[in-house]
N, C-alpha and C positions, 0 to 999 in steps of 0.2 A: 574567805578573804575578799575584800572589796576590790573594785576595779583599779582604784588608785594604788592600793597595796600591791596588787599583782603587777601593775606597771612599774612601781618602784622596785619590787623584787626582781622583775625581769631585766631592769636596766642596771642591776647592781654591779656587774662586771665593768661596764663602761664608767659608772659613777666612781667606783673604787680606783680604777686604773687612771682614767683621764681627769675627771673632776677632782679626785683626791689630790692629784699632782698639782692641778691649778690652785686648789685651796692652800696647799702647802707653800707653793710659790708665792701667793699673795701675802701669806703670813710672814714671809721672810723679808718683805719690803715694808719700810716705814713711811714711804711716800710714793706717790704715783708719778713715775717718770718714763722716759722712752725705753729704758732697759726693761722695765716691767712689761710694757707692751710687746717688746721683742720676744721675751721669754714666753708670754702668753700665746703669741702667734705660733711659736714653735710647738708648744704643748697641744694646741688645737690641731695643728697639722698631724702630730703624732696620734691624735685621737680620730684620725680619718675624716676630719672635717674638710680637708683639702686645702691646698695653698691659696687658691683664689678666694675661697669662702672665708678662710682664716684671716686673710688680709682685709677683706671687706668688714668682718666683725670687729677687728681691732681699729680700723679707721672710724667706724661708727662709734665705738666705745670712746675713742679720743674726743670726738665731738660732744658726746653726752657728758663725759667727765668735765669738760670745759664749760658747757652750758649750765650744768647743774652745780658746778663748783664743788665737785666731790674731791675730798682730800684723803679719805681713809681707803687704803687698798682693799680692805675687807668688804667694802660695799660694792666692789666691782662684780662679784659673783651674781648678785641680784640683777644687776644691769645686763649681764650675759643671759640670764634666764628670761628677762623681759624681751631682749632683742631676739633671742631664739624663737620665742612664741610668736613674735611679730613676723619674723622671716617665714615661719611655717604655716601661717594662719589662712592663707588664701586657697580657696577651692578644695577643701578637705571633705566636703559633704558629697555623698553619692547622690546622683540625680536619677531616680528610678520611679517616676511618677506615672508612666503609662502601664497599661495591662495588655500584654506582658511587656516588661522591660528586659533588657539583655545585658548580661555581663560576660564578655569574652576574656578568658584568662590565658595569658601567654607567658613564656619563660623557658629557660634552658632546663634540661634534666638535672635533678638534684637540689633544686632550690626550695622544694616543698610545695610545688604547684598543685598537685592533685589533693594533697592533704589540706591545703588552704581552701580549695574549692569545697571540700567536704565541710570544713568549719564555717565557710560562708553560707552554705546551704542550711546548716544547723542554726546559724544566727538569724537568718531571715524566716525560717520555719517557726522559730520561737516568737517572732514578731507577728505571727498569724498569716504569713504569706504561703501560698502554694508555689512550690519550687520544682522546676523540671531541670534535671541535669542532662547535658549532652556529652556522651563519651566519645569525643572526636579525636582523642589521642589513640588512633587505631594502629600505630606502629608497634605498640607494646600491649600484649594481652594482659600483662600484669596491671597496666594502668586502667584498663577497662574493669578488671576484677576489683581493683582497689576502689574505684569510684562507685561500683555497685554496693560494696560494703558500706561506704560513707553514705550513700543514698538511703540505705536501709536504716542505718544508725540515726540519720538526721530526720527521717520521715519525709524524704523528697521522692518525687518520681524520677525515673531515669530512662533515657532512650539510648540504646547501644546496639551496635552490629558486631560482626566478627572482626578479628585482627586482620589488618590489611584492606579493610573496606574503605570507601571514599569518605574522608572526613566531612566534606561539604554535604554529602548525602545524609550523613548522620545529623548534621545541623538542621537540614531541611526537615527531616522526620521529627526532630525534637521540637522545632517551631510549630509544625503541624499538630503535634500532640498537645503542646502547650495551649494552642488556640482552642482545640477541641475540649480540653479539660478545664479551661478557664484559669490557667496558671498565671500567677502574678509576675513570675520571674523565670527566665531561662538563663542558666549558668553553663557556659561552654568550656570544656577542657580541650586543650590542643596539645599536639606533640611537642616535646621539648626540642626547641629548634635553636640553632646557632645562627647568628646574623650573617655568616658567610655561606650559608646553605641556601642558594637562590631558589631551588625548587620548593623548599619548605616555606620560604617567604611568599612564593607564588601561590602556594596552597592556602596560606593564611589570607591572602588577598581574595581568593576564590570564596573562602568561608564568609568573608565580610560582604562580598557581593550578594551571596545568598541571604544574609541577614538584612541587607538594605532592600533587597527585592521583596522579601516576604514580610518584613516589618519596617516599611519605609518611615513611618511616623513614630516608631518606638524610641524611648530613651535608651541610650546605649552607653555602657562604660567598658572601655578597653583597658584592662588592668595587667600590668607587668609585675610578675613575682620576682623579687630579688632576695638573695641571701645576704643578710647583714654581715655575716662572718667574712665575706670576701672584701669588705671595705671599699677602697677606691675602685676595685675591679667592678663592683656593682654599678658605680657611676658610668664607667666605660661601657658596660653591657647595656645599660639603659639608653645611653647615647646612641648606640648602634641600632637598637630596636626602634627608638624614636625616629631615626632617619628612615627606617624601612616601613614603618606603619604608625598610624596615629595612636598615641597612648594618652588616656585621660587620667590615669592615676597609677600609683604603686602600691603593691602589697609587700611590705618589708618583713621577711621572716627571720627567725632565729636570733632575735635581738637579745634573748636571755643567755645565749651561748657565746657572746662576744664582748670584747671591750671596744668595739668599733661602732658604737651607736651614733657617733658623730656623723656618720655617713648620711643620716637623715637630712642634715643641714646641707650637705653637699649636693644631694640629689635635687632638692628643691631650688637651691641657689643657682647651680650651674645649668640645670636642664629646665627649670621652671615647670617641673612636673610634681604635683602634690602627692604626698603619701596619704592614702585613704584608709588602709588597715595596717596594723603591726602585729607581729607574732611574738609573744613574750613567754611562751611555754608550750608544753606538749598537750595540755588538756584541750578539749573541744572549745571551751570558752576563753582560751588564751589568745585567740585572734580577735583583736579589739579594733573598733573604729578609732581612727587616729584623732586625738585631741591635742592640738599644739600646746595649749596652756598646761594641761596636765602632764604632757610629755616633758615640757621644759622644767616644770616644778619637780617632777620625779627625778630628773637628771641633775639639775643644778642647785636646787634648794636643799640646804643641809637639814638634817634631823634636828628637832628641838630638844634633844636630851644631852 
């Protein structure tokens, strides 16, 4: 199955539930009027696009319809797809040009963080990069063991200490190892932390200080893993993390298991944080770099049969 096919398959629940309703609604109208836009906005909100973003999309669509002289309601879906791609298109590329570069991965427990790190490692190893994983989630022995399995599976190096050890010390050792072995990339796992746990946020700041001290000139990506099935709660979670620590991008997991794929638009529009990777399945290659155009096509453009 090709990447686009996987993406389309992974977004099926959202497409069927949300986009299917929008398509049916558009077919019920013979002209484009304010009632149509009101119904469209309501359906977008139901699809976890969020009120502010749904309003913004509909306002932009009103302008486009007017400027282009669009009369047929059926043509609005393509306009939505185009607008979606434009809204999502900024800063989706990972910036990892130094050797080594660093990816620090954060997020609460249960979002698929450690699994995402394993899949990231596999993705970059397949690109010919030497990857070192830092098992800095030292609160759970299971997290360390899980990451060791992923490292072995991906063909990545791993630096780990025992449960309860200092996470910043693990990061220091991992960076030292990466320098000695000539790794291209250090990917750091961290404990699942909630925004209201001050000591955990302080620990995260300590890890970042170690990274900045040991690799001051390295390219660094700070990625927050969010579970798409939580919908608007994911936006709220991202907002709290963004306040507490700088975030350069989002890994959005479990898109294949939810009808709430519209949350991608809300995260970008409300927080101005770009989605960098999306998870659309359980397989190792189902974590894909985010492509705004392909995502919008897979979500909004109907099959040609």
